N, C-alpha and C positions, 0 to 999 in steps of 0.2 A: 308503164312506166318498167323500166329496167331497172334489175337488182343483180350488183354483182362483188364478188370479191377482190380485191385486185390480185394479180397473179403476182405469185413469190416466186422466187428463182431461189431454192435450195437442193441440196445434195440428199434432204430427205423427201424430195417432190411434195409437197404440202401445200398443192394448190387445187382447185376444183372450179366449177362455174356453179353459183347460185341457182339459174333457172334449169341447166342441165341436171346436178344432183336431184333436184324437186321433181321434175319428169321422170324419172330412173324411181325416184322413191316412189310415186304413185302407180307406175308401170308395177312396180316388185308388190308390192300391196294387192292390186288386183291379180296376180299371176298368185299371190298365197289364199287368197279369196276360193280362186279356181279348184287348187291344191284342197281345198277345206270341201267342196262339192266334191271331187274327185274321190274325197277319202271315204265317203259315203258308202261307196262302193267296190272299191279294193285301195288296203293301204299302200300296197306296193308301191306302186306310181306318185302316190302321194309323198311317200316315205323320200322315194329318187328327188324329186321335186324339192321337197324340205332341205336335204340333204345336199342337193346342188347349190342352194343359195347360202348355206353357211359355206358352203366351199368357194362360191363366188366372192363372199367377203371376206375371207382369209388370204384369197390370191389378193384381193386390191388391200388389203390391209400392210400385204407386204412391197406393192406398187406403188399403192397412191393412199397414204395412211389417212388423211383428212378427210378423203371421200367415204373410206369406208366407217370413219368413227360417226360422221353425217347420216348415212346411209344405215347403220346399226341403230340408233336412235329414230330414223326415220320409220321403221319397219317392225321393229320390236314388240309392239303392242298388238299390232296384227298378226306376226308370226306367233304369237302365243297359242293361237287357234289350233297350231299344230303339235300341241305338248302331248297329248296322246301317241302320236305317231312314235315309232321304233325304226331302226334301220332294219331290212332285210333279211338279217345275217344273224344266226341262232349267238355267235359269239360273241357280238354287240348290242344284243337287244335288251343289257341290263339300263345304256342310257337309251333315254327319249331324246326325240330334236331340243327340247326345250335346253336339257344342259347341254348337247353337242353346240349350240347355239355361242355357248361362251367360249369357241376356241379362238375365233377373232378376234372377241376382246382380249385375250392375252397374249396375243399376235402385238396387237397395239399397245400395250405396256412396255413392250423391248424395242418396238419399232418407234420412227416418228422423234419429234423434240426432246429434250431433256427436260424435267420438272422444271420448271425456273427456281432460282433463290427465293423470290418473290412470292411464290405462289402457299398460299394457307396450306398448313399441315395437318390440323386440327381435324378437317372434315376427313380426312385419309385416316388417323388416328383412331378416331370415334369409330367408323365402319369397322376397322380392323379390330376391335374391340368388342364391337358386337358379334363377328363369326365366331371369336376366339369365346365369346357367352354361351352363343349356341353349342360350340361343343362341350364347353362344360354341362350347361344344361342337357346333353345326351348321355354324358358318362352320367352325372349327379343322379340320374332318372333310371339310369341300368340298362340304357339303351345301346345297341352298336351304333358305330357310328353311319350315320347315313348318309354316304358319300354324293347323290343325287340332291338329296337336301341342302348338304353343307356349299357342294357348286351353286346351287340357285341363289342361297342367301348371300355367297360370296361374290353376286354379282352388285351389290352395293359398293362394296369395296374396287372393284375394278372401274363400274361404272364413273364414281367421284374421281379416281384416278387419270383415268386418260380423259376424263374431262378438264381437270386441270392443266394435263400436257395441251390439250387440243385448241381447248377456248384462248385465244390471244387477246379477241378484242370484242367491241361489241359489235361488231357486223357478224364475225362468227358466233355470239351467243343468239343472234337473230335467227341466223340459219339453225341453229338446233333448236329454238322455240318452234318456228316452220316445220322441221322434222316431226316435232314431237306434236303438233298439231295434225298434219297427216296422219300421224299415227292413231291418236286418239279419235280421229273422227269419224271414222269405219265403224270401231263399235258402238260409237252414238249413234250413228243413223241406224246400226243393226236394232238398237234397244227400241229407237222410232217403229221400224217397222213391227217390232215384237209385238210394241203395244196397239198398231194400229191393227194387225191380223188375231192378237190373243192367242189364249191357250189350245191352239191347234198343232197338229200332230206335223211339223215341220221340224226335218233331223238336224238342221244344224244352229237352230234356236231353242236355248237352257230354257225352258219357262218354269219356273221354280216356285214353290208356294211357302212361305215362314209362317209360321203360325202366332207369331208376335206380331212381326212386321207385317203383317199379312204380303199382297202381292208386291214384289219386288223383280225387275227385269234384269236378266244378266246381262242380255244382248249380244246375240251371236257364238261367245264361249264364257265368258266368263263367268266365276260364279256372282250374286248379288251384289257382296259385299264390296269387292273389286269394280265392279262395274260400277258402284257410286264414285271411289275416286278416279278412274279414269276419266268420266264427264268431269269430274271440278278442275282436274286436270287439262284435258281440252278446252274448257272455260276459260281458267286464269291464262292459256296459251294466247287463246284467241283475243281476249280484253290485252293483253301486253301488246299484241301484233296490233291490234285497231288505235288504242292510247298512243303509242310511240309515235303515230304516224308512219310506220313502214308500209302499213296496206290502205293509202290513203283514199285509195279509189272507193273505199265501205265508208267513207263518211259523204254525208251530202253538204 
C-alpha cells in the first residue's frame, strides 16, 4: 500500500513525498552508524561527515522546510551517537555536533508557514519558561551560564514551536510518528545486540553497571536511563502506527 501526502503548491515549498522521505531518513541513519564506527579510529572524517549532515539539513530547511522538519525528527536520536564529536577546527571546538544540530531547527523557526492563530500557545510558553528556569538555576547556584547546555535544553522549545508550525493535519502527524519510530528503533536494536553479546569490549556499545538497578543496557550510545525512555517512545510510536490502521500489513 502506498502512503503519500497530497502535494500542495505554496510559496514556502511545503511539499514532500512520504515514501521518499522515509527512504532518505533510513539512508542518513545508516550513514550516521557508519560515522560512529569511523569515529572509533579517526575523529576528523566522522566530524566532517556529521557536520555535512547538519549542513544538508540547513540547506533543505531553506529550500524545502517541511522535508527538513521530518528529517530532523527522523535522525535526531541516532545523530546523538555523534554527541562527543567536535569540529576539527580549534576555534570552533567549544561546540560539539549535538549543539550545532540546533542550526537547522533555528532556521525552521523563521522559514516555512506562520504559526496559525488556532495553534496552541501554552506548550510554547511552558517550554520557554523551562528554559528560563534553567538559566535561573544556573545563576542561583553560582555557576556560569553553560551555553552548550542551554542550547540543548532550548531544543524542547524549538521542537514544540516548529511542530506547531508544520503539523497541519493527521497525515503530517502520522509521518512524524514514522520518523520518530525509525529514529528510535536503531538504538533499541543496538540494545538487543548488547544483551545478546553481554559485557564484552565492543567500542561502540556502552555496557554500564549500576549498583542500585543492577545491569541496565544503554544501547549503542545512550546512558541507561535515556535508553529506557527511547524504548518507551519507540514502542508508543509502533503501537500508534499499528492501532491506527496505517500499517495494515502488520495486522493478521
